[in-house]
Structures are given as structure tokens and as C-alpha cells.
C-alpha positions in Angstrom: 35.2 25.0 13.8 31.5 24.3 13.8 30.3 21.0 15.3 27.2 19.0 15.4 27.0 18.4 19.1 23.3 19.3 19.1 22.6 16.2 17.0 24.5 13.9 19.5 22.3 15.5 22.3 19.2 14.8 20.3 20.4 11.2 19.7 20.8 10.7 23.5 17.4 12.1 24.1 15.8 9.9 21.4 17.5 6.7 22.7 16.6 7.5 26.3 13.0 8.1 25.5 12.8 4.7 23.7 14.5 2.9 26.5 12.2 4.4 29.0 9.3 2.7 27.3 11.1 -0.5 26.4 14.5 -1.0 28.2 15.4 -4.0 26.0 14.5 -2.3 22.7 17.9 -1.7 21.3 19.3 -5.1 22.6 16.5 -6.9 20.8 16.9 -4.8 17.7 20.6 -5.6 17.5 20.0 -9.3 17.4 18.2 -9.4 14.1 16.9 -7.5 11.1 13.6 -8.9 9.9 11.7 -6.3 8.0 8.7 -7.3 5.8 9.0 -4.2 3.6 11.4 -2.6 1.2 10.7 1.1 0.7 12.1 2.7 -2.5 11.5 6.4 -2.0 12.8 9.9 -2.8 15.7 11.5 -1.0 13.6 14.5 -0.1 14.1 15.2 3.6 10.4 15.8 4.1 9.5 12.2 3.1 10.9 9.9 5.8 9.9 6.3 5.3 9.5 5.0 8.9 7.6 8.0 10.2 5.2 8.1 7.3 4.0 4.6 7.9 4.6 4.8 11.7 7.0 1.9 11.9 9.8 1.5 14.4 13.5 0.9 13.5 14.0 -2.5 12.1 10.6 -2.8 10.5 11.3 -1.3 7.1 14.4 -1.6 4.8 15.0 1.7 2.9 16.5 2.9 -0.3 16.2 6.5 -1.4 17.4 8.5 -4.3 16.4 11.6 -6.3 12.8 11.0 -7.5 12.6 7.4 -6.4 14.0 6.0 -9.7 14.8 2.3 -10.4 16.9 1.7 -13.4 18.8 -1.4 -14.4 22.2 0.3 -14.5 22.0 1.5 -10.9 24.0 -1.2 -9.0 23.3 0.6 -5.7 19.5 0.3 -6.0 19.7 -3.2 -7.5 22.0 -4.4 -4.6 19.5 -3.1 -2.1 16.7 -4.9 -3.9 18.7 -8.2 -4.1 19.6 -8.0 -0.4 16.0 -7.3 0.6 14.6 -10.1 -1.5 17.2 -12.8 -1.3 18.6 -12.3 2.2 15.9 -10.5 4.2 13.0 -12.2 2.4 10.8 -9.1 2.4 7.2 -9.6 1.3 6.5 -6.2 0.0 8.4 -3.6 -2.1 6.9 -0.1 -2.0 7.9 2.4 -4.6 6.8 5.7 -3.1 6.9 9.1 -4.8 5.6 12.4 -3.6 3.7 15.3 -5.1 5.8 18.4 -5.7 9.0 16.4 -6.2 11.9 18.7 -7.0 13.5 16.1 -9.2 10.4 15.7 -11.3 10.0 19.5 -11.5 13.6 19.9 -12.6 13.2 17.3 -15.3 10.3 19.4 -16.7 12.4 22.5 -17.0 14.2 23.3 -20.2 17.5 24.4 -18.6 20.9 23.0 -17.5 21.1 21.6 -14.0 24.6 20.2 -14.2 25.5 16.6 -13.4 22.0 15.7 -12.2 20.6 16.1 -15.7 22.0 12.6 -16.5 19.8 11.2 -13.7 16.8 13.4 -14.7 17.0 11.9 -18.2 15.1 8.9 -16.8 12.2 11.2 -15.8 12.3 12.9 -19.2 11.8 9.5 -20.8 8.8 8.9 -18.6 7.4 12.2 -19.8 8.1 11.4 -23.4 6.4 7.9 -23.2 3.3 9.5 -21.6 3.0 12.6 -23.7 -0.6 12.1 -24.5 -1.5 11.9 -20.8 0.4 15.1 -20.0 -0.7 17.4 -22.8 -3.5 20.0 -22.2 -2.7 20.0 -18.4 -1.7 23.0 -16.4 1.8 23.1 -15.1 0.7 22.0 -11.6 -1.5 19.2 -13.0 1.3 18.1 -15.2 3.8 18.0 -12.3 1.4 16.0 -10.2 0.6 13.6 -13.0 4.2 13.1 -13.9 5.0 12.3 -10.2 2.3 9.5 -10.4 3.5 8.3 -13.8 7.1 8.1 -12.6 6.0 5.8 -9.7 4.2 3.6 -12.1 7.2 3.4 -14.4 9.5 2.4 -11.5 7.0 -0.3 -10.3 7.3 -1.6 -13.9 11.1 -1.5 -13.7 11.2 -3.3 -10.4 8.9 -6.0 -11.7 11.1 -6.6 -14.7 14.3 -7.0 -12.7 15.8 -10.5 -12.9 16.1 -10.4 -9.1 12.3 -10.1 -8.8 11.4 -12.5 -11.6 13.8 -15.1 -10.3 12.2 -14.8 -6.8 8.7 -15.3 -8.3 9.9 -18.3 -10.3 11.1 -20.0 -7.1 7.7 -19.3 -5.5 8.6 -16.3 -3.3 5.7 -14.4 -1.7 6.5 -10.9 -3.0 4.4 -8.0 -4.1 5.4 -4.6 -5.5 3.3 -1.5 -4.8 3.1 2.0 -6.2 2.2 4.7 -3.7 2.4 8.5 -3.6 2.6 10.9 -0.7 1.3 14.4 -0.3 3.5 16.5 1.9 0.9 19.1 2.5 -1.4 16.7 4.5 0.9 13.8 5.3 -1.3 11.3 3.6 -0.3 8.3 1.4 -2.3 7.4 -1.7 -2.3 3.9 -3.3 -1.9 4.2 -7.1 -3.4 0.7 -7.5 -0.4 -0.7 -9.3 0.3 -3.8 -7.3 2.2 -6.7 -9.0 2.4 -10.0 -7.2 3.5 -12.6 -9.7 4.9 -13.2 -13.2 1.3 -13.5 -14.4 0.8 -9.8 -13.4 3.7 -8.6 -15.4 3.1 -7.4 -18.9 5.5 -8.4 -21.6 8.6 -6.2 -22.2 7.1 -5.1 -25.5 3.9 -3.8 -23.9 
């Protein structure tokens, strides 16, 4: 039977290296969880939240799924958002997509992918709603732009969540940000989509 002993060995090496720099790191970490950020990102193994922004364990709360989607029927994602906002009192929610996203690319294809097509339907809706922005683009340009538009749509969805709107109504200091990451160079880009209050949120009919 195959085993994963090499991962246990890597874990011991990782923990030892951290404790050599700060012997009390894990003891201190175990006493509290006090992140200032919630990261909603893609499940892609090449887009690890902590490493991208160079934050240590305990400094960022993370939810990841295929193509960093936030929909109001996803109780998993909504539960993470509620815990982050109502219990951890995070100050920032970052929706981070990435260029070359396989989920976005699959949604652009006209073929059957199986069960995941139900999830990709949300991306197809983003494409349909932004058809004017996507026409006359090359396939690569269209993929990049749809990756960006998907992030913007998810920022919109987060801001319209009752969890977030209730937090703003009670005066919580909370901002939502839309970022995108390029795997080829490791650099984040700000899509300038920050929303920090109910006044920043457009009406549902917009």
C-alpha cells in the first residue's frame, strides 16, 4: 500500500524550521485566531493564499473553490463569510482570481464536463451578462478578461450578502476587494473594485 510518509517528514521539517526561529510560535498560535483578512480564492494548487501575500499561519482566513465563486446558495462559502465577519471580525475580504483559470476556461468551452458544469453555469452567466465586453477579443484576451469580470461579479455578490449588509448596518469596519493573480510572474493586481459601505453598493437592479 502506498503511503504519504514523505509529507509527514516535510511537516516535521517545516515545524522544526519555524520553531528554530521562534520557539513559542505554535504555542502562541494555538491560543487565538485573530486574522484581519478573509481570502476567497480559487482551489488551484498554484495559488496559495498565505504564500502569495507572505503572511504567516493565523494571519489570513481562507475559503477556496473552483474559480473563486460566491453564490447565495453556497452554504459552505456563506458560513465561512459569516464566521469571518461575525466571529473573527475581519476587516477585509479579498476575492482573488487568477489569469489562466481552468474553471473559467472550461466554462468557455462548448462541451460536457460532467457534474462541474452545474458550478460553471455561474461563470457562463458572467460571460452572458458581459457579452459586449468580450466580443471581438482573441481567445486569450477573452479568457483573461472573463477571469477579471468573474472577480468583479463575486465582489458584487459578497457585497449584496445579508451577512455583509447587516455588518455595515451595525457599523462594522469592513471592506471588500477584488484582486487577480498572474501565476507566470507571481504578482497580484488590484482590480480597483473596493466596497467599504452600503453607500458604495449599487442597487440590486443596477
